[in-house]
N, C-alpha and C positions, 0 to 999 in steps of 0.2 A: 399125906405121903410119908409114911413111916417105914421102918425097917421090918420086913416080913421075910419068911423063909425063901419065897420066890424072888424077893427083891433085896439083895444084900446092901449093906451100908455103902454109900457112895464114897469114892476115893477122893484124894486131895485134888482140888481144882474143879470138882463137880459142883454146879450151882443148885443142885436139887430140883432142876426143871424136869420136864417130861422126857421120857426116853426118846431117843432119836433113831430107833430102828424100825418104827412102824411104817405101814403102807402110806398113811396120810403124810408123814414127814418126807418120805421119798417122793411122793407126788408133788409136794410143795417145792422141794429142791429141784425137781425136773422143770416145773413151771417157771421158777425163778431163773434157772439157767437158760431156758429157752427164750424167755423175755429179754435177757441180757444179750443173747446171741443174735437175735433178729433185730437189726436196727430199724428205727422208724424213718423210712426214707421219704422224702418229698415226692409227690406224684410225678413231677417233671423228671426226676431221676429214674423212677420206675419205668416211665414211658420211654425214656431214652434207652434203657437197658432192654426193653422189649423190642424196640426198633433194632438195636445192635444184634440181638439174638436172631432176628429175622435175616439181617444182612449176612450173618455167618451160616445161615441154613440150619440153625439149632432151634429146638423148642426152648421156651423160657426157663423151664425147670433145669434142663441140662446146663444152659448158660449160667444160670444163677448158682448152680453147684460148682462150676469152674471158678466163677468170681469169688465165691465164698471160700473155696479151698486155697486159691492162689493169691487173692487180693489184687490180681492184675487182669487186664483185658486180654482176649485171645488175639494174637498177632499172626500166628501161623499154625498150620496143621501138618504133622508128619504122618504120612500114611504108610504102613508096612504093606508090602505086596500081598501078605496074607489077608489083610483087611480089605484090599481092593478086589478080592475074589468073592466077597460076600454079595449075594443078590441085592441089587439096588445101588451098588457102588457108583455106577456111571451117573445115575440121576442125582445121587447124593453129592458127588463132586461138582456137578453143575449148579447145585443150590448154593454152594459156598462162594461168598463174595467178600471183598474187603479184608481178606486175610491170605497169607501165603499158603500154597498147596505144594508140599514137597513129598516125593516118594522115597521109600526105603526098600530097595530091592534085596529081598532075602535070597541067599544062594540056593539053588544054582542060577536064579534069574539075575540078569545083569541090569545095571542102571539104564543102559541104552534100550534094552528090550522093554523095560517098564515104561520108559518115556514114549516109546512107539505104541505101546498098548493103551496108554492113558494120556492122550494129548492135553488134557485139562491140567495136568501137573506142570508147575513152573520149572521144576528141576527134579532130578532123581539121583540118588546116591546109593552106594552099597550099604546095606544094613549091617549092624554088628552080628558077630557069630551068635547063634543061640547058646545061651548059658556060657558066654565067653567071659574073659577076665574083665573086671570092673574098669580098669584103665583103657582097655581096647574099646569097650562099649562107649565110654565117655568121649574118647577121641572121635569115633565114627559119628556120634550124634552131634558133637560140636561142629564137625565139618558139614554135616547135613543142614543144620539150621543157622549157619553163619549169616550174620546180618540181622538176625532176629534175636531179641533178648530171650534167654532160655525160659524164664518164668512165665512168659506169655505164649509158649509153644505147647500145643496139645498133641500127644501121641495117640493115634488111632490104630489099634491092633486087633488081632484075632487069634493069636497063638499064646500058649501058656507061659512062655518065657519073655514075652514083650512087656508086661507091666513093670518088671524090674528095671527096664531101660529108663524109665522116668527118673528113678532115684539115681542111677549111674550118670545120666546126662543132665541132672538137675533141671529137668523139664517141669512145666507147670502142672500137667494133669494127664491122666490116661483115660481114654474112652474106648469101650469095646465097639467094634465095627457095627454090630447089630444095633447099638443104641443111636449111632449117628446116621446110619444109612436106612434104617427101617422107619424113619419118620416120614409121615405123609404131609409135608408142609406145602 
């Protein structure tokens, strides 16, 4: 390993080891990071999480994604009225158990009309304005999930402005309606 025209003299602090920009090095870094990310869980914990995913009406991959991203269990779902128009929404709401089911009525729909249309919802609230001010969004979402810790609340939506509500409301996760309602559990 000497100095060549295509390999200049190493700078201060270089240990003279192999170059770290090759494909094999990136592959090694990826494998190491992946191994550190995925914990080795006892089988009893995995079985419990599979059972919890079924209780929530989710497939295990979706539930594991939520758990990995938030570090918390799902305690409630906030459904925008846009998400509840997706085919399969009625059956999807029926599959969800052991978690709160709260509706967000996007204007011009009222919370009373949403509750009447979806009797499986425990409560309905007015949704924040699309692309509204951050503080307004946060206040509307706090009122909607009152009684549930925000980090355990999953927002289910189907409009392009809804994912930003998760950040404003400090909610746990966002799921597109198609991902939760299209499951054949």
